[in-house]
C-alpha positions in Angstrom: -18.1 -57.4 28.7 -20.3 -54.4 29.3 -19.4 -51.0 27.7 -20.2 -47.6 29.1 -21.8 -44.9 26.9 -19.1 -42.6 25.6 -20.4 -39.4 27.4 -20.2 -41.2 30.8 -16.4 -41.2 30.5 -15.2 -38.2 32.6 -12.3 -37.4 30.3 -14.5 -37.4 27.2 -17.2 -35.3 29.0 -14.6 -32.6 29.8 -13.3 -32.6 26.3 -16.7 -32.3 24.7 -17.7 -29.4 27.1 -14.4 -27.7 26.5 -14.9 -27.8 22.8 -18.4 -26.5 23.0 -17.3 -23.7 25.3 -14.5 -22.6 22.8 -17.1 -22.7 19.9 -19.5 -20.5 21.9 -16.7 -18.0 22.7 -15.5 -17.8 19.1 -19.0 -17.4 17.9 -19.8 -14.6 20.3 -16.6 -12.6 19.7 -17.0 -12.9 15.9 -20.3 -11.0 16.2 -19.1 -8.4 18.7 -16.2 -7.1 16.5 -18.0 -7.3 13.2 -17.6 -4.2 11.0 -19.4 -3.5 7.8 -17.0 -3.6 4.8 -18.0 -0.1 3.7 -17.2 1.2 7.2 -13.9 -0.6 7.2 -12.9 0.8 3.8 -13.9 4.3 4.8 -11.9 4.0 8.0 -8.9 2.7 6.1 -9.1 5.6 3.6 -9.3 8.2 6.4 -6.1 6.8 7.9 -4.2 6.7 4.6 -5.8 3.5 3.3 -2.8 1.2 3.7 -0.5 3.7 2.0 2.6 3.0 4.0 6.4 3.2 3.8 6.4 -0.6 4.4 4.3 -1.1 1.3 6.8 0.8 -0.9 9.9 -0.7 0.7 8.6 -4.2 0.6 7.4 -3.8 -3.0 10.7 -2.4 -4.3 12.7 -5.0 -2.3 10.6 -7.8 -3.9 11.3 -6.3 -7.4 15.0 -6.1 -6.6 15.0 -9.8 -5.7 13.1 -10.6 -8.9 15.7 -8.8 -11.0 18.7 -10.0 -9.0 20.0 -6.5 -8.1 20.6 -4.5 -5.0 18.0 -1.9 -6.0 15.7 -1.2 -8.9 15.5 2.0 -10.9 11.9 3.2 -11.5 10.4 5.9 -13.7 7.0 6.1 -12.0 5.6 5.0 -8.7 1.9 5.2 -7.6 0.5 4.4 -4.2 -3.2 3.9 -3.8 -5.6 2.8 -1.1 -6.0 -0.2 0.1 -2.4 -1.4 -0.2 -1.9 -1.0 -3.9 1.5 -0.1 -5.4 2.1 0.4 -9.1 5.7 0.7 -10.3 7.3 1.2 -13.7 10.7 -0.4 -13.5 13.7 0.0 -15.8 15.0 -3.5 -16.7 18.6 -3.7 -15.4 19.5 -6.2 -18.2 17.9 -4.1 -20.9 18.0 -0.4 -19.7 16.1 0.9 -22.7 13.0 -1.2 -21.6 10.4 -0.6 -19.0 8.0 -3.0 -17.3 5.1 -2.2 -15.0 4.2 -4.2 -11.9 1.7 -4.0 -9.1 2.2 -5.1 -5.5 -0.6 -5.7 -2.9 1.6 -6.0 0.2 2.2 -9.7 -0.4 2.4 -10.5 -4.1 4.2 -8.9 -7.1 2.3 -9.2 -10.4 3.7 -10.5 -13.6 5.4 -7.7 -15.7 3.5 -5.7 -18.3 5.7 -4.2 -21.0 5.6 -0.4 -21.3 6.0 1.4 -24.7 9.1 3.6 -24.6 9.6 6.3 -27.2 13.0 6.4 -29.0 13.2 10.1 -27.8 12.8 9.3 -24.1 15.8 9.9 -21.9 15.3 7.1 -19.3 18.6 8.1 -17.5 16.9 11.5 -16.8 13.6 9.9 -15.7 14.8 7.0 -13.6 15.3 7.2 -9.8 15.8 4.8 -6.9 14.3 4.6 -3.4 17.4 6.3 -2.0 16.7 9.3 -4.3 13.4 9.9 -2.5 13.8 9.9 1.3 10.1 11.0 1.5 9.1 7.4 0.5 10.5 6.3 3.8 7.8 8.5 5.5 4.7 7.8 3.5 2.5 8.1 6.6 3.9 11.6 7.1 3.1 12.5 3.5 -0.5 11.3 4.1 -0.9 13.3 7.3 0.7 16.5 5.8 -1.4 16.3 2.7 -4.6 16.0 4.7 -3.6 18.8 7.0 -2.2 21.2 4.3 -5.1 20.7 1.9 -7.6 22.1 4.4 -10.4 20.0 2.9 -13.1 19.0 5.4 -13.6 15.3 5.3 -10.7 14.9 2.9 -9.0 11.6 2.1 -5.7 10.9 0.3 -6.7 8.9 -2.8 -3.2 8.5 -4.2 0.5 9.5 -4.0 2.6 9.6 -7.2 6.3 10.0 -7.7 7.9 10.8 -11.1 11.1 12.6 -12.1 10.6 15.6 -14.4 13.6 17.8 -13.7 13.4 17.2 -10.0 11.6 14.6 -8.0 8.3 15.8 -6.7 6.0 13.3 -4.8 2.4 14.5 -5.1 -0.6 13.6 -3.1 -4.2 13.9 -4.4 -6.7 14.8 -1.6 -10.4 14.5 -2.3 -13.4 15.5 -0.2 -17.1 15.2 -1.2 -16.9 18.8 -2.5 -13.4 19.5 -3.6 -9.9 18.2 -4.6 -6.4 19.4 -4.1 -2.9 18.3 -5.1 -0.2 18.7 -2.4 3.3 18.7 -3.8 6.4 17.7 -1.8 10.1 17.8 -2.4 12.1 14.6 -2.4 12.7 14.9 1.4 8.9 15.2 2.1 8.6 19.0 2.8 5.5 20.6 1.3 6.4 22.9 -1.5 2.9 23.7 -2.8 -0.9 23.1 -2.5 -3.0 23.4 -5.6 -6.8 23.4 -5.3 -8.4 21.8 -8.4 
């Protein structure tokens, strides 16, 4: 019995040519859309660097699941570019203890214990996501901080929330020549701009 070479088979020829065509298309498009990493990071920072309400909401929801509660109490929350959230959480089972976590948009770190002074009033320092409606509008905070700081070429390099008396989210804006802190109330209204 005589066998034919494989590439003479019409079905196989079509399959091989189709595969080669797909490979060429993918190769060409990979080059066309290529962006330098430094350019990508700069573009991300100019648009808030991944500091979003979803990052905060997802991070706190993941921590609530980890602790088995409806919501966690936190004493400090820091949002940084490129999708980095650092949170100090009050342990629901041991309310006099604090643990720090980071969240990158997908994974929650293991806890790091935080030293708590015997004189600290954690009831006065702790807050929940519901206490800070502004955290549901992080993108607005970024836009307002950039606009109100007045810094040419400014970028928001971090947003922090703590409770000292009231709750005041603050955004740090930096440019190549200057820095400012923009202070918000819990609802996200600007209450002060402080050049540094």
